[in-house]
C-alpha positions as CSV (number, residue, x, y, z in Angstrom):
1,M,0.0,-0.1,0.0
2,S,1.4,3.4,-0.9
3,E,2.1,6.2,1.6
4,Q,-0.9,8.1,0.3
5,N,-3.2,5.0,0.8
6,N,-1.6,4.4,4.4
7,A,-2.6,8.0,5.3
8,A,-6.1,7.5,4.0
9,V,-6.8,4.4,6.2
10,S,-4.9,5.8,9.3
11,G,-6.6,7.9,12.1
12,S,-5.9,11.2,10.3
13,G,-8.8,13.2,8.9
14,H,-9.6,16.6,7.4
15,G,-12.4,17.7,9.7
16,L,-15.1,17.0,7.1
17,A,-17.6,16.0,9.8
18,L,-16.4,18.2,12.7
19,D,-18.9,18.3,15.5
20,R,-21.6,16.7,13.4
21,S,-24.0,14.2,14.9
22,V,-23.7,11.0,12.8
23,V,-25.8,7.9,13.1
24,L,-24.6,4.7,11.4
25,T,-26.5,1.4,11.2
26,A,-24.8,-2.0,11.1
27,A,-21.6,-0.5,12.3
28,A,-20.1,-3.4,14.2
29,G,-17.8,-6.0,12.7
30,T,-15.3,-5.7,9.9
31,G,-17.2,-4.2,7.0
32,I,-18.1,-0.9,5.4
33,G,-20.2,0.2,8.4
34,F,-17.4,-0.1,11.0
35,S,-14.9,1.5,8.4
36,A,-17.5,4.4,8.0
37,A,-17.5,4.8,11.7
38,Q,-13.7,5.1,11.8
39,R,-13.6,7.6,8.9
40,F,-16.3,9.8,10.5
41,A,-14.6,9.7,13.9
42,A,-11.2,10.6,12.2
43,N,-13.1,13.6,10.7
44,G,-14.4,14.9,14.1
45,A,-17.9,13.5,14.1
46,K,-20.0,12.8,17.2
47,L,-21.0,9.2,16.6
48,T,-23.9,7.1,17.4
49,I,-23.4,3.5,16.2
50,S,-25.9,0.7,16.1
51,D,-26.0,-3.0,15.3
52,R,-28.3,-5.9,16.3
53,H,-25.2,-7.7,17.7
54,E,-24.8,-6.2,21.1
55,R,-21.4,-7.8,22.0
56,R,-19.9,-6.8,18.6
57,L,-21.4,-3.3,19.0
58,E,-19.6,-2.8,22.3
59,E,-16.3,-4.3,20.9
60,A,-16.5,-1.7,18.0
61,A,-17.1,1.1,20.5
62,D,-14.1,-0.1,22.5
63,Q,-11.9,-0.1,19.4
64,L,-13.1,3.3,18.3
65,E,-12.4,4.7,21.7
66,A,-8.9,3.2,21.8
67,E,-8.2,4.6,18.3
68,F,-9.7,8.1,18.6
69,G,-10.0,8.8,22.3
70,V,-13.8,9.3,22.3
71,R,-16.3,6.5,23.0
72,P,-19.2,6.6,20.5
73,H,-22.8,6.5,21.7
74,T,-24.1,2.9,21.2
75,V,-27.7,1.7,20.6
76,P,-28.5,-1.9,19.8
77,C,-31.0,-1.9,17.0
78,D,-32.8,-4.5,14.8
79,V,-33.6,-2.6,11.7
80,T,-36.5,-4.8,10.9
81,D,-38.3,-3.2,14.0
82,Q,-39.7,0.3,13.6
83,A,-39.9,0.8,17.3
84,Q,-36.1,0.0,17.7
85,I,-35.2,2.4,14.8
86,D,-37.3,5.2,16.4
87,H,-35.5,4.6,19.7
88,L,-32.1,4.8,17.9
89,M,-32.9,8.1,16.4
90,D,-34.4,9.4,19.7
91,S,-31.4,8.2,21.7
92,A,-28.9,9.8,19.3
93,V,-30.7,13.2,19.7
94,Q,-30.7,12.8,23.5
95,A,-26.9,12.0,23.4
96,H,-25.8,14.7,20.9
97,G,-28.7,17.2,20.7
98,R,-29.5,16.6,17.0
99,I,-28.8,14.3,14.0
100,D,-26.9,15.8,11.1
101,V,-26.1,12.7,9.2
102,L,-27.7,9.2,8.9
103,V,-25.8,6.4,7.1
104,N,-28.1,3.5,6.2
105,N,-25.6,0.7,5.9
106,A,-27.7,-2.3,7.1
107,G,-28.2,-5.0,4.5
108,L,-28.5,-8.7,4.1
109,G,-27.1,-10.8,1.2
110,G,-27.3,-14.4,0.1
111,T,-27.1,-16.6,-2.9
112,A,-30.1,-18.4,-4.4
113,S,-31.4,-18.9,-8.0
114,V,-35.0,-17.7,-8.6
115,L,-35.7,-21.4,-9.5
116,E,-35.4,-22.4,-5.8
117,M,-35.5,-19.0,-4.0
118,T,-38.2,-19.3,-1.2
119,D,-40.6,-16.4,-0.1
120,E,-38.7,-16.2,3.2
121,Q,-35.3,-15.8,1.4
122,W,-36.8,-13.1,-0.8
123,S,-38.7,-11.2,2.0
124,S,-35.9,-11.3,4.6
125,V,-33.3,-9.7,2.1
126,L,-35.8,-7.1,1.0
127,D,-36.8,-6.4,4.6
128,V,-33.2,-5.8,6.0
129,T,-31.7,-4.2,2.8
130,L,-34.5,-2.0,1.4
131,T,-37.4,-1.7,3.9
132,S,-35.0,-0.9,6.8
133,T,-33.6,2.0,4.7
134,F,-37.1,3.3,4.2
135,R,-37.9,2.9,7.9
136,A,-34.7,4.6,9.1
137,T,-35.2,7.4,6.6
138,R,-38.7,8.1,7.7
139,S,-37.7,8.0,11.4
140,V,-34.7,10.3,11.1
141,L,-36.7,12.9,9.0
142,R,-38.9,13.5,12.2
143,H,-35.8,15.2,13.5
144,M,-34.2,16.6,10.3
145,V,-37.3,18.3,8.9
146,P,-37.8,20.6,11.9
147,Q,-34.1,21.7,12.0
148,R,-34.3,22.1,8.2
149,S,-31.0,20.4,7.5
150,G,-29.5,17.0,7.3
151,V,-27.9,14.4,5.2
152,I,-28.8,10.8,4.5
153,V,-26.3,8.5,2.9
154,N,-27.4,5.1,1.7
155,N,-25.5,2.0,0.8
156,A,-26.5,0.6,-2.5
157,S,-24.5,-1.9,-4.9
158,V,-23.6,-2.1,-8.5
159,V,-25.9,-5.2,-8.7
160,G,-28.7,-2.8,-8.6
161,W,-27.5,-1.9,-12.2
162,R,-25.9,-5.2,-13.3
163,A,-27.0,-8.7,-13.5
164,Q,-25.4,-11.4,-11.4
165,A,-26.7,-14.9,-11.1
166,G,-28.1,-15.9,-7.7
167,Q,-28.6,-12.3,-6.7
168,A,-32.2,-11.6,-7.8
169,H,-33.4,-10.7,-4.3
170,Y,-30.3,-8.7,-3.3
171,A,-30.2,-6.9,-6.7
172,A,-33.9,-6.1,-6.4
173,A,-33.3,-4.7,-2.9
174,K,-30.4,-2.5,-3.9
175,A,-32.1,-1.2,-7.0
176,G,-34.9,-0.2,-4.6
177,V,-32.4,1.5,-2.4
178,M,-31.3,3.6,-5.5
179,A,-34.9,4.5,-6.4
180,L,-35.7,5.3,-2.8
181,T,-32.6,7.6,-2.7
182,R,-33.7,9.5,-5.8
183,C,-37.4,9.9,-4.8
184,S,-36.8,10.7,-1.1
185,A,-34.4,13.3,-2.1
186,M,-37.0,15.1,-4.1
187,D,-39.5,14.9,-1.2
188,V,-37.1,16.5,1.2
189,A,-35.1,19.0,-0.9
190,E,-37.4,21.9,0.3
191,Y,-36.2,21.3,3.9
192,G,-32.6,21.6,3.0
193,I,-32.0,17.9,3.4
194,R,-29.8,15.9,1.0
195,V,-30.1,12.2,0.2
196,N,-27.4,10.3,-1.7
197,A,-26.0,6.8,-2.0
198,V,-22.9,4.9,-2.7
199,S,-22.9,1.9,-5.0
200,P,-19.9,-0.3,-4.3
201,S,-18.9,-3.2,-6.6
202,I,-16.9,-5.5,-4.1
203,A,-15.3,-4.4,-0.9
204,M,-13.3,-7.2,0.8
205,H,-13.8,-7.9,4.5
206,A,-13.9,-10.8,6.9
207,H,-17.6,-11.4,6.9
208,L,-17.8,-11.4,3.1
209,A,-15.0,-13.9,2.9
210,K,-16.9,-16.3,5.2
211,V,-20.2,-16.2,3.3
212,T,-18.7,-16.2,-0.2
213,S,-16.7,-18.8,-2.1
214,D,-13.1,-18.2,-3.0
215,D,-13.9,-18.9,-6.7
216,L,-16.6,-16.2,-6.7
217,L,-14.5,-13.6,-4.8
218,A,-11.7,-14.3,-7.4
219,Q,-14.1,-13.9,-10.3
220,L,-15.5,-10.6,-8.9
221,S,-12.0,-9.2,-8.1
222,A,-10.8,-10.1,-11.7
223,Q,-13.6,-7.9,-13.1
224,E,-12.2,-4.9,-11.4
225,A,-9.8,-2.7,-13.4
226,F,-7.4,-2.6,-10.5
227,G,-7.6,-6.5,-10.4
228,R,-8.6,-6.4,-6.7
229,A,-11.5,-5.7,-4.4
230,A,-11.9,-2.4,-2.7
231,E,-11.0,-2.0,1.0
232,P,-14.0,-1.0,3.2
233,W,-12.4,2.3,4.0
234,E,-12.3,3.2,0.3
235,I,-16.1,3.0,0.3
236,A,-16.3,4.8,3.7
237,N,-14.3,7.8,2.3
238,V,-16.9,8.4,-0.3
239,M,-19.6,8.2,2.4
240,V,-17.8,11.0,4.4
241,F,-17.6,13.0,1.2
242,L,-21.3,12.7,0.5
243,A,-22.1,13.7,4.1
244,S,-19.8,16.8,3.9
245,D,-20.2,20.3,2.5
246,Y,-18.0,19.3,-0.3
247,S,-21.1,17.6,-1.9
248,S,-23.5,20.4,-1.0
249,Y,-25.1,20.6,-4.4
250,M,-25.6,16.8,-4.8
251,T,-28.9,15.2,-4.0
252,G,-30.7,12.2,-5.4
253,E,-27.3,10.8,-6.7
254,V,-26.1,7.3,-6.7
255,I,-22.3,7.2,-6.8
256,S,-20.5,4.1,-8.1
257,V,-17.6,3.2,-6.1
258,S,-16.0,0.7,-8.4
259,S,-13.2,0.1,-10.8
260,Q,-15.2,-2.3,-13.0
261,H,-14.5,-2.4,-16.6
262,A,-16.9,-0.2,-18.6
C-alpha cells in the first residue's frame, strides 16, 4: 500500500464531519459500516453507532475509543423493527442534541437462484436491505425536517444496475435503495435535506470472505480494473464526502464506487 493510501486508512482526517452528529446502522464487525465509523470519527464526528449484535457493537465502540480517544454512543437496534429504529434516532438526539447525518448501511445478502428461492429468502433480504432503509429514513426525518437540515447516505450496490446470477433478491433490494434515494431526495429538498447513495462493486472484509466462495471472490475481483476488491475504508471515504459540505449541491445521486470495466 502506498504512503498516500496508508494516510487514508490511518486515524488522520480533514475535519469534514467536525462536531456533526452522525448515526450509522450495522456499524459493528469488519465491513463498510465499521470503516465508515472510523472515517467519520477521524473527521471529528459525534458518533452514534448501532447494530443488532450487542457484543460486537460494544467491541466496536471499544476499538473506536482506543483509536480516537472518544467513545461513541451505542444503541443496539434490529432494523426490521420500527420501534427500535425510532428509539435509535431518539437516543442519538438525547446524546448529541440533534442528528446531522444518517448512514443507512444495514443489508442482508445471500445466494439463491430464482428457480429455488423461497418467499422467506426473498422477504428477509428485501426487509433488511430495502425496507429498513425506508424505515430509518422516515424516522430520522422526524428530526431533520424541523431543523431544516441533514444528510442521508444510503449503501446501494452495483448489482442494482448489473446482472449477477443468484442475486435476484439482493439486486432487487439494492435497485430499490437507489430508487428510494432518488425519490426521497425530491421529497425533502425543500427542507434543506440531501439524500445520496454509494454503490460499491466489491469491498473485501472478513464477513464477506466467510459467506462467499473463494472462486466467486476471485471472479468478482478479476472484473475490477485494478484487479482487486476495494477496501471497506475506500467506500467509507466516499460516504464521508457525501455527508460533507463538499457535496453540498448533490442530492438524489447514486455514486458508483467501483473500478469495474466499462
